Phi, psi and omega in degrees: 000136176296147179292142184256131178240153173290317181223134170245128179252124181262113179112117182251048169270199186294327179286310179301322181293317177295320179295316180299314181295319179299315181291337179292349177282353185241162180283076182225154172258115190238138174242137175248112186260129182225128183287338179273173181285340181219168179278162175063029179260006179255229182303325188294335185279338188238069174223183189282347178066037185252139165265114189285163189267357174086023183233350186285334186234145176290143185289359172293339179272140176302321183296328178290317181293318180288329176300312182297317179293314183295320182300323182284351182269350188288330181297316179292318178300322179298323177291324186275328189248184186239078177212147180286136181206141177212130178268079187272346183089160178231150175235146174245126190259131175248143182243355174204173189294326177300319178291329177293329175294321176294322177300318180298319178297317178297320180299308182293328175295317177297319178299315180296324180288339182093023178295127187285128170074011184294142181213144169278143189233144171284173177302316182297319180294320179297317181288336173289317179292322184218090184296343181281354183292158179298142175294348177280357177301134177254347180162192179169202185230144177230127177237100184292344181283349179287165182193193182224149183212153173270106193296319183290321177295327176299312179295316179304316182292320177300314181292320177301317179296315179298316180296320179301329182260022167106353179290135176267125179258119181250101180277162183052034177253088179272110183296125182250326181204162178211136178224157178268130178220112176053052178065020176234152169272129170261112185254125184245131177271166181298334180269007177095348177297147181225146169225164172241147181212142176285321179231150178229138174247123180266097178239047191269015172060237182298339184252018179298329178293319179292322179293319177301317179296321180297330180265004182072027181272201183298148177264120175209166184236119175276124178256125177287135172244115185278138172234123180259143186230154164248145173241129179260149180298152178295343179269009179304139185292327182246117177226121176291157178269339182234161176291130183250118177253148164276175171293129187290159174252178178291336183274320185203177177278357174093182178282127183251159168242113190242117172282105187292158185292345179258008171103353174271183177230131181251133178243129178138189002259164165286179178213103178221129179287134179232170181260331187269122180283001175241018182272095179250020180290147174248154180235148178297323182298312181294319182289328174296322177296321177300311180299315182298314181293318180298322181290334177295330180269316181234089189298337185282358180295133183241138176295337180295341181271356182291130178247340177193166172226154180202171179227148173234160180240132179255138181276112186252130172202107181073194184262350188227168169299149172247095180231111185194161171288132180299138176271349185249325183248131183292138174054041174239127176250126180270129175231084191231168178058040181269083173259197182305132007261056187299319179300312180299318184282346193303320177297322178289329175298320176303315178296316184297317180291322175303316180293323177295319178297319177297317178299327181276003173111358180289127180278125183245118176238119183295140177277141177275344184253014182293132182244114184281350189263146171242155179288129183274131178279123178298136179247122185305319185293343183256355192265141172300137183306324180291321176294319180299322177304318179294320179296319181296324178295322178285321183215101183303341180296339176290342178268356181258103183277115181274313179254108184287324182299317185252006177055059180250127183271165175300323181299324179289323176298315179297318179299321178296315181296317181289342174275001174104006181265097190247021172241164180296322178291320178300317178293321179300312184288331179284324190245337189081000173299136185084003183262356185275197186302322183276355176052042173091359182300325181274319193260344187301317180300317180296320180296319178299317179296321178292319176302315179299317181294316187280330186253341185083002177290151171274164185301327183277004174260351185277132183239164175286313182210034180086184180062226182260019183275052182294145185267323189231143174228161180077208184263142179275000000 
């Protein structure tokens, strides 16, 4: 007989992870189903990593209300979990008077939304807040409540917390079909595995439309919107202190300059609608546009500091999030079209979905033994040298630096593997190894050897991100 769960969540991105952790606070049996080999390998891994300031959207939209609620939840989550976060603030830069009129509209929208500390700024104030800005700046907007976060580490910590509190994570479980049997959903994966669930949450990102169809739910079409990015080395000469936005357009919030929480600088994204949900190709034309636009705001940005480029896909359907109890399929909650500001809103989405499940009849009894904290993994690059000496005495692997660019020790690689991240990408997102200037040229071989030692896998079983993404062929 298939195992029976109270709730099955389809999709282990930032929304599914927040929902899983929220439900782990109650006396429920919860499954988190993910089609990839690891969590956070879809939309959540390739985004701007921004906590938004609460002024881009009118509060008539659900996404604006959840953005404001979610943004205020990150300080507590940061205390409880193990992910980098900084409330550095965001600025929106105007270069002429027409743009200042748009800035004024954003300001009053932020005031109406309740964005904390938002202010319209003169040229002098903008350059005081962010000295790297172009001298052509005429004014702008400042939202001190905005910030930056490492999105994949955020998801990893949420899932670790959920798993610690009883949630079962089923990886490589690609939902293929679902049928109703005796008031339960029978969910079948592509590999033949089956589970049963009383309630199902569809948080499948780009594939939420296909999952809805599999459950006989609403018919809608998710359109991928590609965003291409440049990443600059942590040694770049010019790094802004705050997230820098242009005045937004009707299509997107524009090309951003983001000082990441780990010390690099992110430029992007572009915004172009595509048809293929697996189209992660980058183009020189789009990336040149990213550089050109970023330089109009922060002129000191240099192409010589670029260490990599990548693309992410956002799930687009309508103008707002689609989060609701299905009107067609029993005990199905839709969590779809979660594009920007989805990362910011995600903790509030967890709360919102919990309330929808309760409204739909799910009985919620709080657990007395729920533990919100996860054990924090020491990171060599962040540790005081005297503390590091003590760690090395306890575990010499902390003294063996595997990734020189990002200062990642063997002990951190081992911790990632023992936490269940057994692909090169999983280890990269957990530790930052392979993310520096050499992009893994120095450390990948060492990581493969550690993977082989820790897991018993042979070299030809090791993949970049699961599936057929094998790294090595022939003899090692």
